[in-house]
Structure formats: structure tokens, C-alpha cells
C-alpha positions as CSV (number, residue, x, y, z in Angstrom):
1,M,116.6,117.3,123.9
2,F,112.8,117.0,123.3
3,T,110.5,116.0,126.1
4,K,107.8,114.4,123.9
5,I,107.8,113.1,120.3
6,L,105.1,111.6,118.1
7,I,106.1,108.5,116.1
8,A,104.3,108.7,112.7
9,N,104.7,105.0,111.9
10,R,103.8,101.5,113.1
11,G,105.3,98.0,113.6
12,E,108.9,97.3,114.5
13,I,110.3,100.8,113.7
14,A,107.7,102.5,115.9
15,C,108.7,100.1,118.7
16,R,112.4,100.7,117.9
17,V,112.1,104.5,118.1
18,A,110.1,104.2,121.3
19,A,112.9,102.1,123.0
20,T,115.5,104.8,122.5
21,A,113.1,107.6,123.5
22,R,112.3,105.7,126.8
23,R,116.0,105.3,127.5
24,L,116.6,109.0,127.0
25,G,113.5,109.9,129.1
26,V,111.5,111.2,126.1
27,K,107.8,110.6,126.2
28,T,106.2,109.1,123.1
29,V,102.9,109.3,121.2
30,A,101.8,106.5,118.9
31,V,99.3,106.8,116.1
32,Y,97.3,103.9,114.8
33,S,94.7,102.8,112.4
34,E,91.6,100.8,113.2
35,A,93.4,97.7,112.0
36,D,96.1,98.4,114.6
37,A,93.9,98.9,117.6
38,T,95.7,96.2,119.6
39,A,99.1,96.5,118.0
40,K,102.4,96.2,120.0
41,H,103.6,99.8,119.2
42,L,100.6,101.2,121.2
43,A,101.7,99.3,124.3
44,V,105.3,100.5,124.2
45,C,104.4,104.2,123.8
46,D,103.1,106.6,126.5
47,E,100.0,107.7,124.5
48,A,98.2,106.7,121.4
49,V,95.9,108.5,119.0
50,L,93.5,106.8,116.5
51,I,94.0,108.5,113.0
52,G,91.6,106.5,110.7
53,P,90.6,103.3,109.0
54,A,92.9,100.4,108.0
55,A,93.9,101.7,104.6
56,A,97.1,103.6,104.9
57,K,95.9,106.4,102.6
58,E,93.2,107.1,105.1
59,S,95.4,106.9,108.2
60,Y,99.2,106.6,108.2
61,L,99.5,108.7,105.0
62,C,97.2,111.5,106.2
63,I,99.4,114.5,106.9
64,D,96.7,116.6,108.5
65,K,95.6,113.9,110.9
66,I,99.2,113.2,112.1
67,I,100.0,116.9,112.6
68,A,96.7,117.4,114.5
69,A,97.6,114.4,116.8
70,A,101.0,115.9,117.5
71,L,99.6,119.3,118.4
72,A,96.8,117.9,120.5
73,T,99.2,115.8,122.6
74,G,101.8,118.5,123.0
75,A,104.5,116.7,121.0
76,Q,107.4,118.9,120.0
77,A,108.7,116.8,117.1
78,I,107.7,113.9,114.8
79,H,109.8,110.9,114.0
80,P,108.6,109.4,110.6
81,G,110.3,106.0,110.9
82,Y,110.7,104.6,107.4
83,G,108.1,104.0,104.7
84,F,104.8,106.0,104.7
85,L,105.7,109.7,105.0
86,S,109.4,109.4,105.9
87,E,110.6,110.7,102.6
88,N,107.7,113.0,101.9
89,S,108.8,116.7,101.5
90,E,105.3,117.9,101.9
91,F,105.1,116.2,105.3
92,A,108.4,117.8,106.4
93,D,107.1,121.2,105.3
94,A,103.8,120.7,107.1
95,C,105.7,119.9,110.3
96,A,107.7,123.1,110.0
97,N,104.6,125.2,109.3
98,A,102.9,123.7,112.4
99,G,105.9,124.6,114.6
100,L,107.0,121.0,114.9
101,V,110.4,119.5,114.3
102,F,110.6,116.9,111.6
103,I,113.2,114.3,112.8
104,G,114.8,113.9,109.4
105,P,116.4,115.9,106.7
106,P,115.2,119.3,105.4
107,A,112.4,119.2,102.9
108,S,114.7,120.6,100.2
109,A,117.1,117.6,100.6
110,I,114.1,115.2,100.4
111,R,113.0,116.9,97.2
112,A,116.5,116.8,95.7
113,M,116.9,113.1,96.3
114,G,113.2,112.1,96.1
115,S,113.3,111.8,92.4
116,K,115.8,109.1,91.3
117,S,116.2,110.8,87.9
118,A,116.8,114.3,89.4
119,A,119.2,112.8,92.0
120,K,121.2,111.1,89.3
121,T,121.5,114.4,87.5
122,L,122.7,116.1,90.7
123,M,125.2,113.3,91.3
124,E,126.5,113.5,87.7
125,K,127.3,117.2,88.2
126,A,129.1,116.3,91.5
127,G,131.3,113.9,89.6
128,V,129.8,110.7,91.2
129,P,129.9,107.8,88.7
130,L,126.5,106.7,87.3
131,V,125.2,103.6,85.6
132,P,124.5,104.2,81.9
133,G,120.8,105.0,81.4
134,Y,118.0,107.4,80.8
135,H,116.8,109.6,83.7
136,G,114.9,112.2,81.9
137,D,111.2,113.4,81.8
138,N,110.1,111.9,78.5
139,Q,107.9,109.0,79.5
140,D,106.6,108.1,76.1
141,A,106.5,104.3,75.8
142,D,108.0,104.2,72.3
143,F,110.8,106.6,73.3
144,L,111.7,104.6,76.4
145,H,111.6,101.4,74.4
146,E,114.0,103.0,71.9
147,K,116.4,104.0,74.7
148,A,116.3,100.5,76.2
149,D,117.1,99.0,72.9
150,G,120.0,101.4,72.5
151,M,121.5,100.4,75.9
152,G,121.2,96.7,75.2
153,Y,119.5,94.1,77.4
154,P,119.1,93.3,80.2
155,V,117.6,96.7,81.2
156,L,116.3,97.8,84.6
157,L,113.1,99.9,84.9
158,K,112.6,101.7,88.2
159,A,109.9,104.0,89.6
160,S,111.5,107.4,89.9
161,A,109.8,108.1,93.2
162,G,110.1,104.5,94.4
163,G,111.9,102.3,96.9
164,G,111.6,98.9,98.5
165,G,111.7,97.1,95.2
166,K,108.3,98.3,94.2
167,G,107.8,99.6,90.6
168,M,110.9,97.8,89.5
169,R,111.4,95.3,86.6
170,V,114.3,93.6,85.0
171,I,113.7,93.2,81.2
172,E,115.7,90.5,79.4
173,N,114.7,91.3,75.8
174,S,113.0,93.9,73.6
175,A,109.8,91.9,73.1
176,D,109.0,92.1,76.8
177,F,109.6,95.8,77.3
178,K,106.1,97.3,76.7
179,A,104.3,94.8,79.1
180,A,107.0,95.3,81.8
181,L,106.8,99.1,81.4
182,A,103.0,99.0,81.9
183,S,103.2,96.8,84.9
184,C,106.0,99.0,86.4
185,K,104.0,102.1,85.9
186,R,100.9,100.6,87.5
187,E,102.8,99.5,90.6
188,A,104.5,102.9,90.8
189,I,101.3,104.9,90.7
190,S,99.7,102.6,93.2
191,S,102.7,102.8,95.7
192,F,103.9,106.3,95.2
193,G,101.3,108.3,93.3
194,D,103.8,108.9,90.5
195,D,104.2,106.6,87.5
196,K,107.4,108.2,86.2
197,V,110.2,105.6,85.6
198,L,113.8,105.6,84.6
199,A,115.7,103.0,82.6
200,E,119.3,101.8,83.3
201,K,121.6,99.2,81.9
202,Y,121.3,96.2,84.2
203,L,124.7,95.1,85.5
204,I,125.5,91.4,85.6
205,R,126.2,90.0,89.0
206,P,126.4,93.3,90.8
207,R,126.6,93.8,94.5
208,H,124.4,96.3,96.4
209,I,126.4,98.2,98.9
210,E,125.2,101.3,100.8
211,I,126.9,103.8,103.0
212,Q,125.3,105.2,106.2
213,V,125.8,108.9,106.4
214,F,124.9,111.4,109.2
215,A,125.0,115.1,109.1
216,D,124.2,117.8,111.7
217,S,123.1,121.5,111.4
218,H,126.6,122.7,112.3
219,G,128.3,121.5,109.1
220,G,129.4,118.2,110.4
221,C,129.0,115.1,108.2
222,V,130.4,111.6,108.7
223,Y,129.9,108.1,107.2
224,L,129.4,105.1,109.5
225,F,130.8,102.7,107.0
226,E,129.0,100.3,104.7
227,R,126.3,97.6,104.6
228,D,126.2,94.9,102.0
229,C,122.5,94.3,101.0
230,S,123.1,92.2,97.9
231,V,120.9,89.2,98.9
232,Q,117.5,90.2,97.6
233,R,114.3,88.8,96.2
234,R,111.9,90.8,94.1
235,H,114.5,93.6,94.6
236,Q,113.7,93.6,98.3
237,K,116.5,92.9,100.8
238,V,116.5,89.6,102.6
239,L,119.9,89.6,104.4
240,E,122.1,92.5,105.3
241,E,125.5,92.7,106.8
242,A,128.2,95.1,108.0
243,P,130.9,95.6,107.1
244,A,130.8,94.4,103.5
245,P,132.9,91.2,102.9
246,G,136.0,91.9,100.8
247,M,135.9,95.6,101.3
248,T,139.3,97.2,101.2
249,A,140.2,100.2,103.3
250,E,140.8,102.2,100.1
251,R,137.5,101.4,98.5
252,R,135.6,102.0,101.8
253,S,137.2,105.4,102.1
254,A,136.4,106.3,98.4
255,M,132.7,105.2,98.8
256,G,132.4,106.9,102.2
257,E,133.8,110.2,100.9
258,A,131.5,110.0,97.8
259,A,128.5,109.5,100.1
260,V,129.5,112.4,102.3
261,A,129.9,114.6,99.2
262,A,126.4,113.6,98.0
263,A,124.9,114.5,101.4
264,R,126.7,117.9,101.4
265,A,125.6,118.6,97.9
266,V,121.9,118.8,99.1
267,G,122.5,120.4,102.5
268,Y,121.7,117.2,104.3
269,V,120.9,116.9,108.0
270,G,120.2,113.7,109.9
271,A,120.4,110.0,109.0
272,G,120.6,109.0,105.3
273,T,121.8,106.2,103.2
274,V,123.7,106.5,99.8
275,E,123.2,103.3,97.8
276,F,125.7,102.1,95.2
277,I,125.7,99.3,92.7
278,V,129.1,97.7,92.7
279,N,130.7,95.5,90.1
280,Q,132.7,92.4,91.0
281,D,135.9,94.3,90.1
282,G,135.1,96.9,92.8
283,S,134.0,99.8,90.6
284,F,130.9,101.5,92.0
285,Y,128.0,103.6,90.7
286,F,125.5,105.8,92.5
287,M,122.0,104.4,92.6
288,E,120.0,106.6,94.9
289,M,119.9,108.2,98.3
290,N,117.3,107.2,100.9
291,T,116.6,110.3,103.0
292,R,115.6,108.4,106.1
293,L,116.7,105.7,108.5
294,Q,117.0,102.3,106.8
295,V,115.4,99.0,107.9
296,E,118.8,97.5,108.2
297,H,120.3,100.2,110.4
298,P,120.8,97.8,113.4
299,V,123.8,96.1,111.7
300,T,125.5,99.5,111.6
301,E,124.7,100.1,115.2
302,M,126.2,96.8,116.2
303,I,129.5,97.3,114.5
304,T,129.9,100.9,115.6
305,S,128.4,100.7,119.1
306,T,126.1,103.5,118.4
307,D,122.3,104.2,118.6
308,L,121.4,105.9,115.4
309,V,117.9,106.9,116.6
310,E,119.6,108.7,119.5
311,W,121.8,110.5,117.0
312,Q,118.6,111.4,115.1
313,L,117.0,112.9,118.2
314,R,120.1,114.8,119.2
315,V,120.8,116.2,115.8
316,A,117.1,117.2,115.3
317,S,117.2,119.0,118.6
318,G,120.2,121.1,117.4
319,E,123.1,119.2,118.9
320,P,126.3,118.4,117.0
321,L,127.1,114.9,115.9
322,P,128.1,112.8,118.9
323,L,131.3,111.5,117.2
324,Q,133.6,112.8,114.4
325,Q,134.9,110.6,111.5
326,A,138.3,109.9,113.2
327,Q,136.5,108.6,116.3
328,L,134.4,106.0,114.4
329,R,135.7,102.4,114.4
330,I,134.4,99.0,113.1
331,H,134.0,96.4,115.8
332,G,133.4,92.8,114.6
333,H,130.7,91.7,112.1
334,A,126.9,91.9,112.2
335,L,124.1,90.2,110.2
336,E,120.4,91.0,109.9
337,A,117.7,88.6,108.6
338,R,114.2,89.8,107.9
339,V,111.6,87.3,109.0
340,Y,108.5,87.7,106.9
341,A,105.0,86.2,106.9
342,E,105.4,84.8,103.4
343,N,105.7,81.5,101.5
344,P,109.0,81.3,99.6
345,E,107.9,78.0,97.9
346,K,105.0,79.9,96.4
347,G,107.0,82.8,94.9
348,F,107.3,84.6,98.3
349,L,103.5,85.2,98.4
350,P,102.7,87.1,101.5
351,S,100.8,85.2,104.2
352,I,98.1,86.7,106.3
353,G,96.5,85.5,109.5
354,K,97.0,85.1,113.2
355,L,100.4,84.5,114.8
356,V,99.1,81.6,116.9
357,Y,102.4,80.6,118.4
358,A,105.7,82.5,118.4
359,R,108.8,81.5,120.4
360,T,111.9,83.6,119.8
361,P,115.5,82.6,120.6
362,A,116.8,83.4,124.1
363,A,118.0,86.9,123.4
364,V,120.9,88.7,125.1
365,N,119.5,92.1,126.1
366,F,120.7,94.7,123.7
367,E,121.5,98.0,125.4
368,L,121.2,100.8,122.9
369,G,124.2,103.0,122.9
370,G,126.3,100.3,124.5
371,S,130.1,99.8,124.7
372,A,132.5,98.6,122.2
373,N,131.5,95.0,123.1
374,P,127.9,94.9,121.8
375,A,125.4,92.1,122.7
376,S,125.6,89.2,120.3
377,F,121.9,89.0,119.6
378,R,118.9,91.3,119.1
379,I,115.3,91.0,117.8
380,D,113.4,94.1,116.5
381,S,109.7,93.2,116.2
382,G,106.4,95.0,116.0
383,V,104.2,91.9,116.6
384,R,103.6,89.5,119.4
385,E,102.1,86.0,119.7
386,G,98.3,86.4,119.1
387,D,98.7,89.4,116.8
388,T,97.4,89.3,113.2
389,I,99.4,89.9,110.1
390,S,96.9,91.9,108.0
391,P,96.8,92.5,104.2
392,F,97.0,96.2,104.8
393,Y,100.7,96.6,105.6
394,D,104.1,95.1,105.2
395,P,104.2,91.4,106.3
396,M,107.4,91.7,108.4
397,I,107.3,89.7,111.6
398,A,110.7,90.6,113.0
399,K,114.3,91.4,112.2
400,V,116.9,89.0,113.7
401,I,120.3,90.7,114.2
402,V,123.4,89.0,115.4
403,W,127.0,90.2,116.1
404,G,130.2,88.2,116.2
405,K,133.9,89.0,116.5
406,D,134.2,88.0,112.8
407,R,131.9,87.0,109.9
408,N,132.1,83.3,110.7
409,E,131.0,83.8,114.3
410,A,128.2,86.0,113.2
411,L,127.1,83.3,110.6
412,A,127.1,80.6,113.4
413,R,125.0,82.8,115.7
414,M,122.5,83.6,113.0
415,A,122.1,79.9,112.1
416,Q,121.5,79.2,115.8
417,A,119.0,82.1,116.2
418,L,116.9,81.0,113.2
419,A,116.9,77.4,114.4
420,E,115.4,78.6,117.7
421,Y,112.7,80.8,116.1
422,H,109.4,78.9,116.1
423,I,106.3,80.3,114.4
424,V,102.9,78.6,113.9
425,G,99.7,80.1,112.4
426,L,100.9,81.4,109.1
427,S,103.7,80.8,106.6
428,S,107.1,82.3,107.3
429,N,110.5,82.4,105.5
430,I,112.5,81.1,108.4
431,A,113.4,77.8,106.8
432,F,114.4,79.6,103.7
433,L,116.6,82.0,105.6
434,Q,118.3,79.0,107.3
435,R,119.1,77.4,104.0
436,L,120.3,80.8,102.7
437,V,122.6,81.5,105.6
438,Q,124.1,78.0,105.4
439,S,124.4,78.0,101.6
440,R,128.0,77.8,100.2
441,A,127.5,81.0,98.2
442,F,126.5,83.1,101.2
443,A,128.9,81.4,103.6
444,T,131.8,82.1,101.3
445,A,130.6,85.6,100.5
446,D,130.1,84.9,96.8
447,L,127.6,87.8,96.8
448,D,125.6,89.5,94.2
449,T,121.9,90.5,93.7
450,G,121.2,87.3,91.8
451,L,122.4,85.0,94.5
452,I,119.0,83.6,95.2
453,E,118.2,83.0,91.6
454,R,121.6,81.4,91.0
455,N,121.1,78.9,93.9
456,Q,117.5,77.7,93.4
457,D,118.4,74.1,93.8
458,V,120.0,74.6,97.2
459,L,117.5,77.2,98.5
460,F,114.4,75.3,97.2
461,P,115.3,71.6,97.5
462,A,113.0,68.8,96.5
463,P,110.9,67.3,99.4
464,V,112.6,64.5,101.2
465,A,111.1,61.6,103.2
466,L,110.0,62.5,106.7
467,P,112.5,61.2,109.3
468,S,111.0,58.5,111.5
469,W,111.9,60.3,114.7
470,V,109.7,63.3,113.6
471,M,106.8,60.9,113.3
472,A,107.7,59.6,116.7
473,L,107.6,63.1,118.2
474,A,104.3,63.9,116.6
475,T,102.7,60.6,117.7
476,A,104.1,60.8,121.2
477,S,102.7,64.3,121.6
478,L,99.3,63.1,120.4
479,L,99.4,60.1,122.8
480,Q,100.8,62.1,125.7
481,S,98.0,64.6,125.4
482,E,95.4,61.8,125.3
483,R,97.1,60.2,128.3
484,Q,96.7,63.3,130.4
485,L,92.9,63.4,129.9
486,N,91.1,62.9,133.2
487,V,88.7,60.2,132.1
488,S,86.9,58.4,134.9
489,D,85.5,55.6,132.7
490,P,88.2,53.0,132.3
491,W,86.7,51.8,128.9
492,Q,87.3,55.3,127.6
493,S,90.8,55.6,128.9
494,S,93.5,56.6,126.4
495,H,96.2,54.7,128.3
496,G,95.7,51.7,126.0
497,W,95.2,49.1,128.7
498,R,93.6,45.8,127.7
499,M,92.9,42.8,129.9
500,N,94.1,39.9,127.7
501,E,95.9,41.5,124.7
502,T,97.9,44.5,123.5
503,M,96.0,47.4,122.1
504,H,96.9,48.5,118.6
505,R,95.8,51.6,116.8
506,Q,96.7,53.5,113.6
507,C,97.5,57.2,113.5
508,H,97.2,58.8,110.1
509,F,99.5,61.7,109.2
510,E,100.2,63.5,105.9
511,H,103.4,65.4,105.0
512,E,104.1,67.1,101.7
513,G,101.3,65.2,100.2
514,A,102.6,61.8,101.3
515,S,100.8,59.5,103.7
516,C,102.8,58.8,107.0
517,D,100.9,56.2,108.9
518,V,102.0,55.1,112.3
519,V,100.9,51.8,114.0
520,V,100.9,52.2,117.8
521,S,101.1,49.2,120.1
522,Y,100.5,50.1,123.7
523,L,103.1,48.7,126.2
524,S,103.5,49.2,129.9
525,G,104.6,52.8,130.2
526,S,105.7,53.0,126.6
527,W,104.7,52.4,123.0
528,L,105.9,50.4,120.1
529,L,105.6,52.5,116.9
530,G,105.6,51.0,113.5
531,Y,106.4,53.0,110.4
532,D,108.4,52.7,107.1
533,G,108.6,48.9,107.5
534,K,110.2,49.0,110.9
535,Q,109.3,49.3,114.6
536,D,110.8,51.4,117.4
537,A,110.1,51.2,121.1
538,V,109.3,54.7,122.2
539,Q,109.4,56.0,125.8
540,V,108.8,59.5,127.1
541,L,111.9,60.5,129.1
542,A,110.7,64.1,129.9
543,V,107.9,66.3,129.0
544,T,107.3,70.0,129.7
545,D,103.7,71.1,129.0
546,G,103.5,74.7,127.9
547,H,100.4,76.8,127.2
548,S,100.2,75.6,123.7
549,D,103.1,73.2,123.2
550,N,104.9,70.1,124.5
551,Q,108.6,69.9,124.9
552,L,109.4,66.2,124.6
553,R,112.5,64.1,125.1
554,L,112.0,60.6,123.9
555,Q,114.0,57.3,123.8
556,V,113.4,56.1,120.3
557,G,115.0,52.7,120.0
558,D,118.7,53.3,120.8
559,T,118.5,57.0,120.2
560,T,117.4,60.0,122.3
561,V,115.5,62.7,120.5
562,S,114.0,65.9,121.6
563,G,111.8,68.6,120.2
564,V,108.9,71.0,120.6
565,V,105.5,69.9,119.3
566,V,102.7,72.4,118.8
567,R,99.2,71.3,117.8
568,H,97.2,73.8,115.9
569,A,93.8,72.7,114.5
570,E,94.5,69.5,112.5
571,Y,98.2,70.1,112.2
572,F,101.1,69.0,114.4
573,H,104.2,71.3,114.1
574,V,107.4,69.6,115.1
575,F,110.4,71.8,115.8
576,S,113.5,69.6,116.2
577,Q,117.2,69.7,115.2
578,G,116.8,73.2,113.9
579,Q,114.0,72.2,111.5
580,H,110.2,72.8,111.3
581,Y,108.0,69.9,110.1
582,M,104.3,70.3,109.6
583,L,102.2,67.1,109.8
584,H,98.5,67.0,108.9
585,Y,96.7,64.7,111.4
586,V,93.8,62.9,109.8
587,D,91.4,62.4,112.8
588,P,89.3,59.3,112.1
589,L,86.5,60.7,114.2
590,A,86.3,64.0,112.3
591,H,83.9,64.5,109.5
592,A,85.3,64.4,106.0
593,G,86.1,67.8,104.7
594,E,84.5,69.5,101.8
595,A,85.4,68.2,98.3
596,E,88.3,69.9,96.6
597,A,87.4,72.9,94.4
598,E,86.3,71.8,90.9
599,T,88.9,71.9,88.2
600,G,89.3,75.3,86.5
601,R,88.2,77.3,89.5
602,L,91.1,79.8,89.9
603,T,90.9,81.7,93.2
604,A,92.6,84.7,94.8
605,P,95.6,83.7,96.9
606,M,94.9,86.6,99.3
607,P,92.7,89.8,99.5
608,G,93.6,92.4,96.9
609,K,92.5,94.4,93.9
610,I,92.3,93.5,90.2
611,V,94.6,95.8,88.3
612,A,94.6,94.2,84.8
613,L,92.7,91.6,82.8
614,L,94.9,90.0,80.2
615,V,92.4,87.7,78.6
616,A,88.7,87.7,77.8
617,A,85.9,85.0,78.0
618,G,86.2,82.5,75.2
619,Q,89.9,83.0,74.7
620,A,92.2,80.0,74.3
621,V,95.4,80.1,76.3
622,K,98.5,77.9,76.9
623,K,99.8,76.7,80.2
624,G,101.6,79.5,82.0
625,D,100.0,82.3,80.1
626,P,99.1,85.3,82.3
627,L,95.4,85.6,82.8
628,L,95.1,88.6,85.1
629,I,97.1,90.7,87.6
630,M,96.0,91.5,91.1
631,E,97.6,93.8,93.6
632,A,98.0,92.7,97.2
633,M,100.3,94.1,100.0
634,K,101.6,96.7,97.5
635,M,102.9,94.1,95.1
636,E,101.6,92.7,91.8
637,H,100.7,89.0,91.5
638,T,100.1,87.4,88.2
639,I,97.5,84.6,88.0
640,A,98.6,82.2,85.2
641,A,96.8,79.4,83.4
642,P,97.4,76.0,85.1
643,A,97.1,74.1,81.8
644,D,96.2,74.6,78.1
645,G,92.5,75.6,78.0
646,I,89.8,78.1,77.4
647,V,88.7,81.0,79.6
648,K,85.0,80.5,80.2
649,E,84.1,83.6,82.4
650,M,85.8,86.5,84.1
651,M,84.3,87.1,87.6
652,Y,85.7,90.6,88.2
653,A,86.6,93.8,86.4
654,V,89.6,96.1,86.8
655,A,89.7,98.0,90.1
656,D,87.4,95.5,91.8
657,Q,88.4,94.4,95.3
658,V,88.5,90.6,95.9
659,A,88.5,88.5,99.0
660,D,90.9,85.8,99.9
661,G,89.8,82.6,98.1
662,A,87.4,84.4,95.8
663,Q,86.9,82.8,92.4
664,L,88.6,85.1,89.9
665,L,87.6,83.3,86.7
666,A,86.3,80.0,85.3
667,F,88.8,78.0,83.3
668,E,88.3,74.9,81.3
């Protein structure tokens, strides 16, 4: 076993690898960019080396800097995590040339599977079924268009060197092909430095099921069963589970053996994932092989009671696989939900900013490499309260992983865990994940990659009236905080005492654009709150004051309610009954804010780069027409016309960097 390794990654995977290394007594070296100078992964490693500026291409993607850091600190091996250089054959070669062990597959295996088109050719020769499509080298736009027309629509375009849903487009008709191809190639070259794409027939209502494989340098190779990753948005996974619902023993064996055959065909060593697209009838087709550990690997660990990072370290140090195929068993069911800093209601637009407040569910300690009775709950995260989600890297906050003796128990535990996860300071997808987990389609395992699109009404419901008890909690928190002020002047007291009459005041809140006014009448030791045409007597039964929140239990009329209220700037965040409500408090003593931006001033939703201008000054456009495309957080975002009108002026050119909120164009 190694005595010291360098982790060439950041965020939750760096923390995850460090946890196993610490348990095994292996020292760890972290690398970090200037943007990550206070990141969590530095704190959990034994040493840390600065490798460059915030931009990944100047830090986490710099092979020479990472190799130099490993040699300077005496590391014997490098764990690449996932993303960045994890599937880079040049990096694997550089490690070998420097006398370092690359904790991953041989460079030859990465090269063989690194190109989706080459991998499909290899699988075709091995007899693995493939989806009809074109995987060749001819990248002429007219030629690809002709091939797509011949397959019939819908057609899927994918970056040959890609992954993570980047450089991927579903095209519904021939007229949209050229524009989608250009966008796909731009995103591919930006993310992977290679704009080559492949085209495949897009299957209707397919499932995405992947097989975890593991091979050692002694000829051993096993599969650790499957994961269902069908629930996706923008071709990126949202929920993953193991085992796959409805999987028969015969199909599991067939897919597992096919995955092992694929690994053996390229002389694979280490952890890898063979991904299949699966029809509703159970027929399956090879998609690609990811030559690394997957983001969703914890669900496999939970159902097999293994530590896959430990397996990686042992295999990379020359040991045989810890278990053989006949020794592997499935225990229960596991689910993983990816908590992202993003706004689902705005097309899953990434959110950046400070994680002002973060309270995670009360987790059962997860002992890596535990027994056949795994812990029921686990959170893998690379950020803490007070950290900033920057525009430079993936906006993942955490992975919530739960285990149950069956799928229903796992679903219940996931719902509870998400209800107890409280975040303030930036947008998150937690409420969306709650609706998704509790939706009929997911609960009944009616799974396919279009589940989110098919259930828009359930997953993106129309706003509803704010419950009165939520207004009571927000108002009580405000009044309670005022009551605790130590004011010596009785005329400035916030207790509401008056000599000859009851004091009344009005608190102004806004929620989802609607006004939510509360009239407060001060009583002896309680309040009378008026809202929505009714009045409730409200009394504080218990309050726990935290560093930045109040945990309140109130008697509201004949009902007892409780919740956590966090005040951040002019907003009150109420967490109660598993829901998160955000109320804007309009302070009557505060100065009026700046006037709203003038009509027609279209601004950048976040920092990024202009990659395409689709219109010119003076051009007339219709509502919804695309005006320009900007790239942010490795994804393309299209700015569309808010109404019929005329483009008056373009403020930026292609390749220009723009700041968050910058005016992109003038529109009339």
C-alpha cells in the first residue's frame, strides 16, 4: 500500500478520496487553485500545494504542475478523482514517465475508450450491441446532416470526447440540425478541446443503466452490479439508484458479463463504468465506457458494503481484487440525489454566491468498508457553510445518499433527508428534488431519460397562496428578534407596551410577487396577527436562538406549528413541514431601492463568455428568438427576445468575457 498520494482534484471527490486514505493510514496531498485557497478539501488533506489561477486550464488541467507537486511532496501515486484529468491518457503517461503510479486504468485503455466513436467500433467487433448511428471521422456538416436524415429523427449528437452531458444535443427535425451541430461542436471544443461528434438514433423513453466494473493487474475482473441513472436534466444525472428497479437476474448477468467483456477487451485495470441505453422491453445497447470512478459510486458502495476508493488504492498498488464475483452480493437499495447550486425554475441556471447558511440532516456516520448492514444515510460534500460557489467549477453542493432494506424504505429516507437540508444564500435544487422523489413516476419506478420533461406539471407546479402559519413564523421571528433587543429607553422598546391602548403595526412581506401584509396587535405576552381576512392569536411556546437562525414553536390559534427561520439581508427564510419559503421583508425604515432596469436592457444571468451572436443591430425579431449564446460553468445559455421588437445595439463581441448582470444588448 502507498504511504502518500496526491489527489489531483477538488471538491467532494477530493474529500471523499482523502477520507478513505486517512482510514487506511495513507497521507494525502491536495492541490488547489487561487479560487480554492480556503476550500474544504485543503482542510481534510495533510498537505496542500497551490498550482495556479482560478481557471481550470491554468491549474487543475496543468499536467506539469500536478506532476511537479507530487514529486516535490514525495507522493508515490496520484488519484485523479473524476472530471479534469481523470480520463486523460497523456496525464496517465506523464505519471508513469515521472515514476508515479496513476490510480486508474492504463493509458492504452483510456485511449481505447476515450473516443466514443472508436469505443463503439471496438465494441462492435466484440459483439456488444450498438445503437444505430454514425461514429466515423467524417465531420463535414452536410455529410452528418445526410446521415441524420437517413436515421430518422429524433437524432442524438454527442461530443466524441465528451461526458457529463456537455456537447450533447437532441434534434427533433432536419431543419434544426445545422444550428444544433454548430452549438454542439462549440461546447465540445470548449469542454474537451475536440469538436468531433457522433450521431445516433435517439431512442424513445430509454433508460440509462450502467455497470460498475473493477479489474486488477492479475487478470481478475468483476462487475459490482448496476446503477439506474435514467433521471436526468440536460443529459446530466440528477438521481441515481442501485440496483435498477425491475432488473431481472438474467438481464443483470447478461449486462454484467458484457461489461466485463468490454473491460477485458482493452486490458482494463481499476474502476470503470460501462454505460448502456436500455429499451423498455429490456434490450440494451452499449453507449460508452467511463474510465474512472463515477460521481454516483456511493450507491454501489452502499448495496455491496464495499469502499471502491480502497479497492482503487489496493489494485493500483499491485494487490488482487478484494473479492471475486461469487462473493459479491446486493444488500438492500440505495439512492443518491445531487444537490446543486442552481435554479430549476429558470432552466436549471447555475447559481453562484456565498453559502450563507447550511444545515444538513442528522447523518448516521458512514463507515467506509463497513459490514453487510450499511449506515442508512451519508452526505459527500466539498463545501461548508461560509464557502462560495464560484463560476469556475461545477456548482455541486453535496450528494445525499440513503440506504434502505428495499426501495420504498430508501425513498422514505431520501424524502426525510431532503426535507431536513436547509440552504440560504443561493438558489438550490432541493425543493425540486423533493418533488421529484415524491412524484408518482419516480415512486413507481416509471423511469426513462425523459421523466423530468414528461412530468413538468408535477415538478414545476404553479405558485400557491402562502400558508398563514408561514407568515406567522416569519412575523414571530421578526418580533422575537426585536423583543430581545436591549433597549433602555422604554419609548423605543419593541415590546409594544402602551399605557392606554393596544399597539398596532403592519409588517409588509412579499412572496412570489404577491403582497403578504400582516397586522400585528400587541397583547400581554403574545400577539394577535391579522392576515387573509382573519386573525390568529400567536404565542411563542419555545425558541432556540442559533448563530444565524431561530427555531420557533408557536401556538397559532388552536394549532401548534414549528419551524426554523433564517433572516438574510431583507429576506426571511422559513423552513417548516419539509418546505422552504422565502419572504421578502419590506422594511418601512429602509430607503427605497433603485428603480428597476429599463425595458429592453437584457443582462447576463451570470459571469461568462460570449460564444455566438445570432442577430445584428437593427434586426427585427420575434418573442423567443435566440439573440446570443453565452457560455458559463461549461454550459451554453441562450439569451432570447422577451417580446417582438428590434435589436438596437450589441454590447459585446464573440469571445468577450462578461460580468454577472452586465448589459448584453439594447432591445426595443
